[in-house]
MOPAC internal coordinates of N, CA, C and O (Angstrom, degrees):
PM7 1SCF
backbone

  N    0.0000 0     0.00 0     0.00 0    0    0    0
  C    1.4561 1     0.00 0     0.00 0    1    0    0
  C    1.5221 1   109.98 1     0.00 0    2    1    0
  O    1.2310 1   120.58 1   -24.68 1    3    2    1
  N    1.2923 1   116.50 1   155.32 1    3    2    1
  C    1.4492 1   121.63 1   178.24 1    5    3    2
  C    1.5209 1   108.61 1  -135.63 1    6    5    3
  O    1.2310 1   121.18 1   -23.23 1    7    6    5
  N    1.3357 1   115.34 1   156.77 1    7    6    5
  C    1.4641 1   117.05 1  -179.04 1    9    7    6
  C    1.5169 1   108.98 1   -68.54 1   10    9    7
  O    1.2310 1   121.82 1   -37.57 1   11   10    9
  N    1.3175 1   114.13 1   142.43 1   11   10    9
  C    1.4602 1   120.88 1  -173.93 1   13   11   10
  C    1.5229 1   111.41 1  -115.44 1   14   13   11
  O    1.2310 1   120.67 1   150.70 1   15   14   13
  N    1.3186 1   116.33 1   -29.30 1   15   14   13
  C    1.4580 1   121.76 1  -174.07 1   17   15   14
  C    1.5201 1   108.61 1  -149.16 1   18   17   15
  O    1.2310 1   120.19 1   -32.35 1   19   18   17
  N    1.3406 1   117.25 1   147.65 1   19   18   17
  C    1.4583 1   120.99 1   179.05 1   21   19   18
  C    1.5260 1   109.99 1  -145.34 1   22   21   19
  O    1.2310 1   121.03 1   -28.23 1   23   22   21
  N    1.3423 1   115.63 1   151.77 1   23   22   21
  C    1.4653 1   121.88 1   176.67 1   25   23   22
  C    1.5211 1   107.97 1  -150.50 1   26   25   23
  O    1.2310 1   121.12 1   -28.84 1   27   26   25
  N    1.3209 1   115.46 1   151.16 1   27   26   25
  C    1.4626 1   121.41 1   176.69 1   29   27   26
  C    1.5216 1   108.34 1  -110.85 1   30   29   27
  O    1.2310 1   120.52 1   -44.19 1   31   30   29
  N    1.3403 1   116.61 1   135.81 1   31   30   29
  C    1.4622 1   119.89 1   178.91 1   33   31   30
  C    1.5262 1   111.22 1   -95.49 1   34   33   31
  O    1.2310 1   120.62 1     0.37 1   35   34   33
  N    1.3279 1   116.42 1  -179.63 1   35   34   33
  C    1.4695 1   121.98 1  -176.80 1   37   35   34
  C    1.5246 1   112.96 1   -66.21 1   38   37   35
  O    1.2310 1   120.04 1   160.38 1   39   38   37
  N    1.3314 1   117.53 1   -19.62 1   39   38   37
  C    1.4674 1   122.37 1   179.55 1   41   39   38
  C    1.5293 1   111.98 1   -92.32 1   42   41   39
  O    1.2310 1   120.04 1  -171.73 1   43   42   41
  N    1.3240 1   117.52 1     8.27 1   43   42   41
  C    1.4625 1   125.17 1  -178.80 1   45   43   42
  C    1.5336 1   113.76 1    71.47 1   46   45   43
  O    1.2310 1   120.48 1  -166.09 1   47   46   45
  N    1.3361 1   116.69 1    13.91 1   47   46   45
  C    1.4621 1   120.22 1   173.69 1   49   47   46
  C    1.5221 1   108.68 1   -77.89 1   50   49   47
  O    1.2310 1   120.76 1   -31.13 1   51   50   49
  N    1.3128 1   116.16 1   148.87 1   51   50   49
  C    1.4581 1   121.82 1   176.63 1   53   51   50
  C    1.5193 1   108.82 1  -106.52 1   54   53   51
  O    1.2310 1   121.05 1   -40.71 1   55   54   53
  N    1.3242 1   115.59 1   139.29 1   55   54   53
  C    1.4578 1   123.51 1  -179.52 1   57   55   54
  C    1.5165 1   108.31 1  -121.10 1   58   57   55
  O    1.2310 1   120.65 1   -49.29 1   59   58   57
  N    1.3352 1   116.37 1   130.71 1   59   58   57
  C    1.4511 1   121.56 1  -176.06 1   61   59   58
  C    1.5206 1   110.60 1  -124.14 1   62   61   59
  O    1.2310 1   121.13 1   -40.22 1   63   62   61
  N    1.3135 1   115.45 1   139.78 1   63   62   61
  C    1.4508 1   122.46 1   170.11 1   65   63   62
  C    1.5076 1   108.13 1  -106.07 1   66   65   63
  O    1.2310 1   120.87 1   -45.59 1   67   66   65
  N    1.3199 1   115.94 1   134.41 1   67   66   65
  C    1.4561 1   121.48 1  -179.91 1   69   67   66
  C    1.5230 1   107.56 1  -105.42 1   70   69   67
  O    1.2310 1   120.15 1   -46.08 1   71   70   69
  N    1.3046 1   117.33 1   133.92 1   71   70   69
  C    1.4688 1   123.05 1  -168.43 1   73   71   70
  C    1.5171 1   115.40 1   -56.45 1   74   73   71
  O    1.2310 1   118.96 1   148.03 1   75   74   73
  N    1.2856 1   119.59 1   -31.97 1   75   74   73
  C    1.4686 1   120.67 1  -175.13 1   77   75   74
  C    1.5223 1   111.69 1  -115.93 1   78   77   75
  O    1.2310 1   120.20 1  -156.84 1   79   78   77
  N    1.3042 1   117.22 1    23.16 1   79   78   77
  C    1.4620 1   120.58 1  -178.08 1   81   79   78
  C    1.5169 1   109.85 1  -136.91 1   82   81   79
  O    1.2310 1   120.77 1   -33.78 1   83   82   81
  N    1.3227 1   116.13 1   146.22 1   83   82   81
  C    1.4587 1   119.96 1   174.92 1   85   83   82
  C    1.5274 1   111.48 1   -91.41 1   86   85   83
  O    1.2310 1   119.98 1  -177.91 1   87   86   85
  N    1.3214 1   117.64 1     2.09 1   87   86   85
  C    1.4564 1   121.52 1   179.23 1   89   87   86
  C    1.5296 1   110.32 1   -81.30 1   90   89   87
  O    1.2310 1   120.99 1   -42.75 1   91   90   89
  N    1.3169 1   115.71 1   137.25 1   91   90   89
  C    1.4601 1   122.11 1   174.28 1   93   91   90
  C    1.5187 1   107.18 1   -91.67 1   94   93   91
  O    1.2310 1   120.45 1   -47.04 1   95   94   93
  N    1.3079 1   116.75 1   132.96 1   95   94   93
  C    1.4596 1   121.54 1  -177.90 1   97   95   94
  C    1.5187 1   109.15 1  -108.06 1   98   97   95
  O    1.2310 1   120.79 1   -54.36 1   99   98   97
  N    1.3342 1   116.10 1   125.64 1   99   98   97
  C    1.4714 1   122.21 1  -179.40 1  101   99   98
  C    1.5258 1   109.70 1  -111.35 1  102  101   99
  O    1.2310 1   121.06 1   -48.80 1  103  102  101
  N    1.3329 1   115.57 1   131.20 1  103  102  101
  C    1.4653 1   121.48 1   168.85 1  105  103  102
  C    1.5180 1   105.30 1  -101.49 1  106  105  103
  O    1.2310 1   120.86 1   -69.38 1  107  106  105
  N    1.3370 1   115.96 1   110.62 1  107  106  105
  C    1.4577 1   121.92 1  -178.29 1  109  107  106
  C    1.5229 1   109.54 1   -79.38 1  110  109  107
  O    1.2310 1   120.92 1   -63.02 1  111  110  109
  N    1.3152 1   115.85 1   116.98 1  111  110  109
  C    1.4610 1   121.75 1  -176.05 1  113  111  110
  C    1.5277 1   111.96 1   -62.05 1  114  113  111
  O    1.2310 1   120.24 1   140.30 1  115  114  113
  N    1.3367 1   117.14 1   -39.70 1  115  114  113
  C    1.4729 1   120.48 1  -176.24 1  117  115  114
  C    1.5239 1   112.88 1   -74.77 1  118  117  115
  O    1.2310 1   120.19 1   135.59 1  119  118  117
  N    1.3229 1   117.25 1   -44.41 1  119  118  117
  C    1.4632 1   120.16 1  -175.93 1  121  119  118
  C    1.5285 1   113.20 1   -89.92 1  122  121  119
  O    1.2310 1   120.63 1   165.18 1  123  122  121
  N    1.3382 1   116.40 1   -14.82 1  123  122  121
  C    1.4723 1   122.30 1  -177.89 1  125  123  122
  C    1.5308 1   111.10 1    59.98 1  126  125  123
  O    1.2310 1   120.93 1  -139.14 1  127  126  125
  N    1.3515 1   115.83 1    40.86 1  127  126  125
  C    1.4586 1   121.52 1   179.58 1  129  127  126
  C    1.5264 1   109.60 1  -132.76 1  130  129  127
  O    1.2310 1   121.65 1   -25.67 1  131  130  129
  N    1.3247 1   114.45 1   154.33 1  131  130  129
  C    1.4569 1   121.29 1   175.39 1  133  131  130
  C    1.5279 1   110.01 1   -90.13 1  134  133  131
  O    1.2310 1   121.47 1   -28.21 1  135  134  133
  N    1.3339 1   114.78 1   151.79 1  135  134  133
  C    1.4588 1   122.23 1   175.06 1  137  135  134
  C    1.5254 1   107.53 1  -142.83 1  138  137  135
  O    1.2310 1   120.22 1   -43.18 1  139  138  137
  N    1.3294 1   117.18 1   136.82 1  139  138  137
  C    1.4588 1   121.94 1   175.01 1  141  139  138
  C    1.5232 1   109.56 1   -97.18 1  142  141  139
  O    1.2310 1   120.94 1   -42.64 1  143  142  141
  N    1.3265 1   115.81 1   137.36 1  143  142  141
  C    1.4593 1   121.34 1   179.11 1  145  143  142
  C    1.5211 1   107.72 1  -119.09 1  146  145  143
  O    1.2310 1   121.36 1   -56.30 1  147  146  145
  N    1.3318 1   115.00 1   123.70 1  147  146  145
  C    1.4631 1   121.94 1  -179.53 1  149  147  146
  C    1.5221 1   108.18 1  -112.15 1  150  149  147
  O    1.2310 1   120.39 1   -73.87 1  151  150  149
  N    1.3189 1   116.85 1   106.13 1  151  150  149
  C    1.4595 1   120.94 1  -178.89 1  153  151  150
  C    1.5275 1   112.23 1   -70.96 1  154  153  151
  O    1.2310 1   119.84 1   165.23 1  155  154  153
  N    1.3197 1   117.92 1   -14.77 1  155  154  153
  C    1.4560 1   120.35 1   176.13 1  157  155  154
  C    1.5251 1   111.91 1   -64.64 1  158  157  155
  O    1.2310 1   120.22 1   161.16 1  159  158  157
  N    1.3119 1   117.18 1   -18.84 1  159  158  157
  C    1.4644 1   121.56 1   177.97 1  161  159  158
  C    1.5288 1   112.68 1   -89.15 1  162  161  159
  O    1.2310 1   120.06 1  -175.82 1  163  162  161
  N    1.3055 1   117.50 1     4.18 1  163  162  161
  C    1.4684 1   121.83 1  -178.37 1  165  163  162
  C    1.5210 1   109.55 1  -101.12 1  166  165  163
  O    1.2310 1   120.56 1   -46.70 1  167  166  165
  N    1.3120 1   116.53 1   133.30 1  167  166  165
  C    1.4726 1   121.00 1  -179.30 1  169  167  166
  C    1.5202 1   111.87 1   -66.77 1  170  169  167
  O    1.2310 1   119.63 1   159.30 1  171  170  169
  N    1.3359 1   118.31 1   -20.70 1  171  170  169
  C    1.4607 1   121.97 1  -179.06 1  173  171  170
  C    1.5312 1   112.84 1   -70.49 1  174  173  171
  O    1.2310 1   120.31 1   162.01 1  175  174  173
  N    1.3138 1   117.01 1   -17.99 1  175  174  173
  C    1.4620 1   120.57 1  -179.04 1  177  175  174
  C    1.5207 1   109.13 1   -83.51 1  178  177  175
  O    1.2310 1   121.13 1   -56.38 1  179  178  177
  N    1.3195 1   115.44 1   123.62 1  179  178  177
  C    1.4602 1   121.57 1  -173.52 1  181  179  178
  C    1.5276 1   112.76 1   -67.00 1  182  181  179
  O    1.2310 1   120.60 1   147.23 1  183  182  181
  N    1.3123 1   116.45 1   -32.77 1  183  182  181
  C    1.4604 1   119.83 1  -178.90 1  185  183  182
  C    1.5189 1   108.66 1  -148.79 1  186  185  183
  O    1.2310 1   120.89 1   -11.70 1  187  186  185
  N    1.3056 1   115.90 1   168.30 1  187  186  185
  C    1.4583 1   120.80 1   178.86 1  189  187  186
  C    1.5215 1   109.86 1   -66.11 1  190  189  187
  O    1.2310 1   121.10 1   -42.62 1  191  190  189
  N    1.3191 1   115.50 1   137.38 1  191  190  189
  C    1.4603 1   121.96 1   179.49 1  193  191  190
  C    1.5268 1   107.84 1  -100.43 1  194  193  191
  O    1.2310 1   120.59 1   -65.81 1  195  194  193
  N    1.3233 1   116.47 1   114.19 1  195  194  193
  C    1.4576 1   120.33 1  -177.18 1  197  195  194
  C    1.5223 1   113.52 1  -101.31 1  198  197  195
  O    1.2310 1   119.71 1   145.77 1  199  198  197
  N    1.3194 1   118.16 1   -34.23 1  199  198  197
  C    1.4597 1   121.30 1  -174.71 1  201  199  198
  C    1.5198 1   112.94 1   -69.62 1  202  201  199
  O    1.2310 1   121.29 1   -21.62 1  203  202  201
  N    1.3150 1   115.13 1   158.38 1  203  202  201
  C    1.4547 1   120.49 1   177.36 1  205  203  202
  C    1.5215 1   112.01 1   -75.58 1  206  205  203
  O    1.2310 1   120.92 1   -15.44 1  207  206  205
  N    1.3108 1   115.85 1   164.56 1  207  206  205
  C    1.4639 1   122.36 1   179.06 1  209  207  206
  C    1.5254 1   108.61 1   -75.85 1  210  209  207
  O    1.2310 1   120.86 1   -50.39 1  211  210  209
  N    1.3358 1   115.96 1   129.61 1  211  210  209
  C    1.4573 1   119.35 1   178.99 1  213  211  210
  C    1.5232 1   112.77 1  -106.52 1  214  213  211
  O    1.2310 1   119.67 1   155.12 1  215  214  213
  N    1.3307 1   118.24 1   -24.88 1  215  214  213
  C    1.4624 1   119.78 1   176.30 1  217  215  214
  C    1.5217 1   110.58 1  -158.77 1  218  217  215
  O    1.2310 1   121.46 1   -26.84 1  219  218  217
  N    1.3370 1   114.82 1   153.16 1  219  218  217
  C    1.4692 1   123.11 1   176.00 1  221  219  218
  C    1.5216 1   107.13 1  -135.67 1  222  221  219
  O    1.2310 1   120.62 1   -50.22 1  223  222  221
  N    1.3248 1   116.42 1   129.78 1  223  222  221
  C    1.4642 1   122.27 1   177.34 1  225  223  222
  C    1.5255 1   109.09 1  -133.81 1  226  225  223
  O    1.2310 1   120.90 1   -25.22 1  227  226  225
  N    1.3266 1   115.88 1   154.78 1  227  226  225
  C    1.4636 1   121.47 1   174.93 1  229  227  226
  C    1.5236 1   109.24 1  -112.58 1  230  229  227
  O    1.2310 1   120.75 1   -21.18 1  231  230  229
  N    1.3398 1   116.18 1   158.82 1  231  230  229
  C    1.4609 1   119.84 1   175.98 1  233  231  230
  C    1.5284 1   110.11 1  -128.91 1  234  233  231
  O    1.2310 1   120.27 1    -2.02 1  235  234  233
  N    1.3167 1   117.09 1   177.98 1  235  234  233
  C    1.4699 1   122.65 1  -175.70 1  237  235  234
  C    1.5258 1   113.11 1   -66.92 1  238  237  235
  O    1.2310 1   120.07 1   159.90 1  239  238  237
  N    1.3389 1   117.48 1   -20.10 1  239  238  237
  C    1.4679 1   121.27 1  -179.95 1  241  239  238
  C    1.5297 1   112.56 1   -91.34 1  242  241  239
  O    1.2310 1   120.29 1  -164.91 1  243  242  241
  N    1.3230 1   117.06 1    15.09 1  243  242  241
  C    1.4657 1   124.32 1   178.36 1  245  243  242
  C    1.5210 1   113.42 1    69.61 1  246  245  243
  O    1.2310 1   120.20 1  -157.43 1  247  246  245
  N    1.3267 1   117.23 1    22.57 1  247  246  245
  C    1.4572 1   121.64 1   176.20 1  249  247  246
  C    1.5196 1   110.23 1   -89.17 1  250  249  247
  O    1.2310 1   121.31 1   -29.53 1  251  250  249
  N    1.3134 1   115.09 1   150.47 1  251  250  249
  C    1.4559 1   122.46 1   167.85 1  253  251  250
  C    1.5212 1   106.56 1  -104.66 1  254  253  251
  O    1.2310 1   120.36 1   -46.24 1  255  254  253
  N    1.3102 1   116.92 1   133.76 1  255  254  253
  C    1.4591 1   123.23 1   174.76 1  257  255  254
  C    1.5200 1   106.36 1  -109.33 1  258  257  255
  O    1.2310 1   120.67 1   -62.19 1  259  258  257
  N    1.3345 1   116.33 1   117.81 1  259  258  257
  C    1.4517 1   122.19 1  -174.75 1  261  259  258
  C    1.5236 1   108.43 1  -117.88 1  262  261  259
  O    1.2310 1   120.68 1   -61.34 1  263  262  261
  N    1.3290 1   116.31 1   118.66 1  263  262  261
  C    1.4598 1   120.78 1   179.04 1  265  263  262
  C    1.5177 1   109.10 1  -100.63 1  266  265  263
  O    1.2310 1   121.25 1   -45.24 1  267  266  265
  N    1.3305 1   115.22 1   134.76 1  267  266  265
  C    1.4586 1   122.59 1  -178.91 1  269  267  266
  C    1.5206 1   110.82 1  -112.86 1  270  269  267
  O    1.2310 1   121.07 1   -35.25 1  271  270  269
  N    1.2989 1   115.57 1   144.75 1  271  270  269
  C    1.4578 1   121.00 1   175.87 1  273  271  270
  C    1.5324 1   108.50 1   -69.13 1  274  273  271
  O    1.2310 1   120.71 1   -73.13 1  275  274  273
  N    1.3121 1   116.24 1   106.87 1  275  274  273
  C    1.4560 1   121.06 1   178.90 1  277  275  274
  C    1.5148 1   115.26 1    75.04 1  278  277  275
  O    1.2310 1   119.65 1  -172.96 1  279  278  277
  N    1.3342 1   118.27 1     7.04 1  279  278  277
  C    1.4630 1   120.05 1  -176.46 1  281  279  278
  C    1.5109 1   114.62 1  -121.32 1  282  281  279
  O    1.2310 1   120.29 1  -173.73 1  283  282  281
  N    1.3217 1   117.06 1     6.27 1  283  282  281
  C    1.4593 1   120.06 1   178.99 1  285  283  282
  C    1.5177 1   112.82 1    89.25 1  286  285  283
  O    1.2310 1   121.89 1    19.89 1  287  286  285
  N    1.3241 1   113.99 1  -160.11 1  287  286  285
  C    1.4676 1   122.22 1  -177.39 1  289  287  286
  C    1.5182 1   108.44 1  -127.22 1  290  289  287
  O    1.2310 1   121.11 1   -39.22 1  291  290  289
  N    1.3216 1   115.48 1   140.78 1  291  290  289
  C    1.4612 1   121.25 1   175.65 1  293  291  290
  C    1.5105 1   108.71 1  -115.83 1  294  293  291
  O    1.2310 1   121.32 1   -47.07 1  295  294  293
  N    1.3246 1   115.08 1   132.93 1  295  294  293
  C    1.4630 1   122.64 1   170.59 1  297  295  294
  C    1.5231 1   105.69 1  -102.82 1  298  297  295
  O    1.2310 1   120.93 1   -65.57 1  299  298  297
  N    1.3258 1   115.83 1   114.43 1  299  298  297
  C    1.4597 1   121.54 1  -174.67 1  301  299  298
  C    1.5200 1   109.26 1  -122.73 1  302  301  299
  O    1.2310 1   120.62 1   -54.47 1  303  302  301
  N    1.3239 1   116.41 1   125.53 1  303  302  301
  C    1.4573 1   121.29 1   174.44 1  305  303  302
  C    1.5249 1   107.08 1  -107.62 1  306  305  303
  O    1.2310 1   119.91 1   -76.36 1  307  306  305
  N    1.3437 1   117.78 1   103.64 1  307  306  305
  C    1.4594 1   120.21 1  -177.09 1  309  307  306
  C    1.5291 1   113.48 1   -68.26 1  310  309  307
  O    1.2310 1   119.90 1   155.67 1  311  310  309
  N    1.3311 1   117.80 1   -24.33 1  311  310  309
  C    1.4653 1   120.64 1   178.88 1  313  311  310
  C    1.5297 1   109.78 1   -70.57 1  314  313  311
  O    1.2310 1   120.50 1   134.84 1  315  314  313
  N    1.3306 1   116.65 1   -45.16 1  315  314  313
  C    1.4728 1   122.52 1   179.99 1  317  315  314
  C    1.5287 1   112.58 1   -90.36 1  318  317  315
  O    1.2310 1   120.31 1   170.49 1  319  318  317
  N    1.3316 1   117.01 1    -9.51 1  319  318  317
  C    1.4644 1   123.71 1  -174.81 1  321  319  318
  C    1.5293 1   111.27 1    55.77 1  322  321  319
  O    1.2310 1   121.14 1  -139.38 1  323  322  321
  N    1.3406 1   115.42 1    40.62 1  323  322  321
  C    1.4639 1   120.52 1   179.55 1  325  323  322
  C    1.5240 1   110.21 1  -105.33 1  326  325  323
  O    1.2310 1   121.34 1   -32.24 1  327  326  325
  N    1.3316 1   115.04 1   147.76 1  327  326  325
  C    1.4663 1   121.97 1  -176.78 1  329  327  326
  C    1.5229 1   109.09 1  -134.90 1  330  329  327
  O    1.2310 1   120.89 1   -44.79 1  331  330  329
  N    1.3389 1   115.90 1   135.21 1  331  330  329
  C    1.4578 1   122.37 1   168.40 1  333  331  330
  C    1.5214 1   106.91 1  -128.08 1  334  333  331
  O    1.2310 1   120.71 1   -48.06 1  335  334  333
  N    1.3256 1   116.26 1   131.94 1  335  334  333
  C    1.4518 1   121.61 1  -179.36 1  337  335  334
  C    1.5327 1   108.39 1  -110.93 1  338  337  335
  O    1.2310 1   120.42 1   -57.01 1  339  338  337
  N    1.3061 1   116.79 1   122.99 1  339  338  337
  C    1.4586 1   122.68 1   178.10 1  341  339  338
  C    1.5261 1   108.02 1  -111.61 1  342  341  339
  O    1.2310 1   121.19 1   -52.38 1  343  342  341
  N    1.3228 1   115.33 1   127.62 1  343  342  341
  C    1.4571 1   119.88 1   178.28 1  345  343  342
  C    1.5250 1   108.65 1  -138.75 1  346  345  343
  O    1.2310 1   120.74 1    -0.38 1  347  346  345
  N    1.3081 1   116.18 1   179.62 1  347  346  345
  C    1.4587 1   121.17 1  -178.24 1  349  347  346
  C    1.5328 1   110.80 1   -59.15 1  350  349  347
  O    1.2310 1   120.07 1   153.59 1  351  350  349
  N    1.3157 1   117.47 1   -26.41 1  351  350  349
  C    1.4611 1   121.51 1   178.85 1  353  351  350
  C    1.5302 1   112.30 1   -69.59 1  354  353  351
  O    1.2310 1   119.45 1   162.47 1  355  354  353
  N    1.3339 1   118.65 1   -17.53 1  355  354  353
  C    1.4665 1   123.20 1  -178.76 1  357  355  354
  C    1.5290 1   113.94 1   -83.65 1  358  357  355
  O    1.2310 1   119.41 1  -179.93 1  359  358  357
  N    1.3118 1   118.73 1     0.07 1  359  358  357
  C    1.4687 1   120.71 1  -174.53 1  361  359  358
  C    1.5016 1   112.45 1   -55.83 1  362  361  359
  O    1.2310 1   120.10 1   180.00 1  363  362  361

């Protein structure tokens, strides 16, 4: 797998999406270490996310918006450690 998408947050951390994985990869600016984040382990996610990450964007409220191939969109605030999962079932 190779990284497909990247974004930088307000804390200078880098976030990477890998084309064939649903795991979000964080490069922690302060510790200089990588961390994998699996949203499938979060109760806020309505269903298992199988598709790979197709895009990552940041907004003014320090949220990361992560779009998954066939798995919906996640709004993740790393500062508050909050997660919202939006899928076709949320219409």
